[in-house]
C-alpha positions, 0 to 999 in steps of 0.5 A: 649473426649480428644482423638476426640477433638486432632483428630479433630485437627490433621484432620483441621491441614492436611485441611488447610496444603491441602488447602495451597498446592492446593491453587495455582492449584486452581487458575493456573485451573481458569486461564487455560482457558483463557490461553489456549484460548490467541488471541496472534497469532490470528492475524498473522493467520488472515494475513495467511489466508488472503495471501492465499485467495490473492493467490489463486485469483491470481493463478486463475487470472494467469490461466484464462490469460493461458487458453486465451493464449493456445487458439494459436496453439503455444506456446507464450511469454506469454504462458511461462510467465503466467506459469511461474506467475504460478509457483511462486504464487503457490510456495508461497502458497505452502509455506504459506501451511507450515506456517500454518501446523508449527501453527497447529503443535504448537498448537497440542503439546500445546494441548498435554502438557495441556492434560497431565497436565489436568490428573495430575491435574485431578489424584490428585484432585481425590485421595484427594477428594476420601481421603477426603470423606473415612474420611467423612464416617469414621466419618460421626456421627453427636453426634462427630461433635458436641462434637468438638464443644461444648468440646471447653474451650470458646464461641470464641474457639467453634465459631472458631471450627464451621469456621474450619468445616464449610472451611472443607465443602467449601474445600470439595464442591470446590474439587468437583468442580475442578474435574467435571470442569478440566474434562470438561475442559479436553473433551474440549481440547481433541476435539480441538486436535482431530480437529486439528487433521483432520485440519493439514491432510487437510492441508497436503493434499491439500498442497500435491496436491498443489505440484503435480499442481507445478511439472505439471506446470513445465513440461508444462514450460520446454516443452513451453520453449524448443518449443520456442527456436526452433523460435528464429530467429522469436522472436529476429525479434519480439525485435528488431522490439518492440525495433524500435516502442519503440523508434518512441513512445520515439520520439513522448513522447519526443517532445510532453513534449518539446513542452508543456515546450517549450510553457510554458516558452515562455507564461511565458515570454510573461506575464512577458516581458508584465508586464515590457513594463507597467512597462516601459510605467507608467515610461515614462508618468511619466518622461514627466510629470515631464520635462512638469512640469519643462518646464512650471515652467521656462517660468512663471518664466522667463516672470515674470522677464521680466516685471520686467526688461520692468518697471525698464529701460527707454531704451532698450538695445540690447539683449543678445545673448540667452544662451543655456538651459542645458540639465539635464541628468535623470539617467536610471531607477533601474531595478524592480523586473519584468525585472528578467530573466524568471526561467524555472524550473517549468513552466509547473506548472506555473499557480495554475491549474497546481499547484494544479494538480501536487500536487494532482496527487502526494499525490495519489502515490501507488494508481492510478488504473489500466488502464484495468479493468482485467490483469497483468504485463507482461513487467516491467519498465527498463531492464528485460531479456528476457523471453526465451533468457538469454542472450538478455536483453530489455529496457521496459519504461513504464509497459507493461499490458496483458489483452484481445484483445481489452479490454477498457483502460481507464485515471488513473487520470484527465488531458488533452489530449496533443496529438493522435498520430499513431505510424506505426508499434506499434498502437495509443498513447495517452499523458495526462498533469496532471500539470507537469506530462505526462501519456502516452497510447501506443498500442493502437488499437483504440482511442476515445478522441482527442487532447485538450480533458479534461478526468476523471479517469477512462474514457475510451480514447481508446482499449488495442492492439493485440500482434499477436507473444503472442495472447493478448491484451496489453498496455503500461503505461508510466509516466513521471515528466517533462522529467523524466521517472517513474516508473509506478509500484510505482504509481499505485495500488498492485492488 
């Protein structure tokens, strides 16, 4: 019996040591699913997927624009520009696909490590469990277990031995459960690895297809560029014509803005002058009334003195010559606040309505709509290098948007039409005022509004002009703050 007790005590000690040894492992296995499926990189992947979708959408738009330009029988600058845009967008798409592949490779490497860890843990659990099963089989006699309990010296010792045996059975059950859960987790991880490999294979195939298309686009771009360089004289003539047309447009715009400033300045000066005249007239009436009152008081005093003298003097004496009245010089009044010179810095915001419109326009910076429903920027603001002849630079006063021929052109903000003009050789021009801001729509084919009309955001004001050389419709949007040019791309929302 003593041998049996010692034997069970040794077994119990082994069990407790195993429990301490494998407790961290059990905890780790319980936390492993949370660690494996952590959502840390999810946001980055969502952003990557969104970026890919947006790039594909822009590529589709560039393809549509290229399709329109290819309707011409010869190469055009817009065709070259569309191809360059496609190449840029496709290169960015390939980079995004490579980023996605890097994500997948990271998942695959992590899955490999997790599988190895799980397999090692599973082997350890199975080995320990097999030992427990073998021992339990060899000592399956109920008599031995009861002897171990009833051979205790005290009742408390017997309770402890019973608890030891219960913990032993619970430990065996947990070991079995851990083996099953680890096996399930291992199978899931193996399946996830298979899915990630298939996804990587698909992404690699897509990346290769995009590279093939990219090479074809580059080849087509080189062919178009070669054809355009053979028409250098024609392109130079078009550049010079556009430059002259732009000068005419700018002259018209500057004239309208200066006229608006001058009208507002004169209006402010007239209002200030009217206020000054009203103040002066009021002061003149007050001074006349004061003098009349003083004269009346002096006459009354003189009459009273004459009556007193007549009573006290028996015989009248010859009247002495009447002294001349003393002239009292009144100093000129101090100038009032309304007499100060009119400031003209903010005359375009002189009225509350104009000020509110300016502030509303400014608050929508970067959020203003495009003047056309669909289109792409074919000419950026400021000095740009020509698409074909790189030694030549062109200066754009606004942003040139390519769109469908005859596409409707819309006002990008509420305002008042201040000028509608026809630029010889440059299409029609519409100038809309928004407080101290002006939006100008040039190169229009037709116009639906007239000077003085009130327009709202999104209202159609005309149709896009036609660029025969590039075989597409176009409109130029310019934005001014007073007489200062603005970059429209920083005001309209990004596509």
